[in-house]
Steps between C-alpha positions, in 0.01 A plus 500: 500500500693465824803728538825305559764765576638382834258698717229322696138562416445672836799728444377584150162599645674720758709668229191557285324654799792737565516592133124563483528748787792668328300520177216667690744750652661578165160551334374725778815710493484512118146640516601755763798619295276530191251706703778733612635519143157609377439748782836661577504875453709796601844639438676167438209351308687363199794365698274309741263398221798334326637357827168334576475371144843341533400333825168362379672373185753317717218362716324369185805284431518369857126423495535290187812323628331422833195357324727288279692375806171381653423314178849346486438353845171347384265758649210698364552874498245723669372780281207691645493821701314313775776239525771767498326709767459195726873420491676837484674673789507832311247753628282682251349846543184527292382852415824653627732697275811599693742777410833412340699462822233279658491285185875448527479420873216255452674315219825490698315347796338245269833396349657471844206289620550268203877482557450389861245237390719381214791446740277268704377328184855444373589325828179294500556397138860395555484354850146372546401409143844396368418707191822673397348613168221694668742636763726627221205646308377681812849631576507668158153640556606633840801669342273666243282638781810618686602699192152649456490589872845657482390715205190621685700562818738727307207725406405534867847581639 
């Protein structure tokens, strides 16, 4: 059924494309945070174990909401590791198990990378695609990443 919500078909496709990339980024970061949760060790083990759990739990929610946003706009949601890896801007480090401080630094860099991209995506959604709903959704997502980045940054100061 054709979507009739005041956004052109071309703009809907653009929004779905943006959201698919965001979904890939969120999934890749989620997997990285889980890996760090499983492999953190050292003096602050339990504190960081719980911190990472809180972050991946929050990412689970954003992943589901992003997938639902794609569906609301009439798109099909990607869902394979291959599709995620083709669209993500988050770098993975297979077979590497950093120490606590490096884990924190890497996750902080990832959140900051996503924040910068989300700022661009908010503008593209609002200005180019005339999609205020997606722009608003992405603004909230960006704010969530700003909070997670701020928390990680506090550990590194």
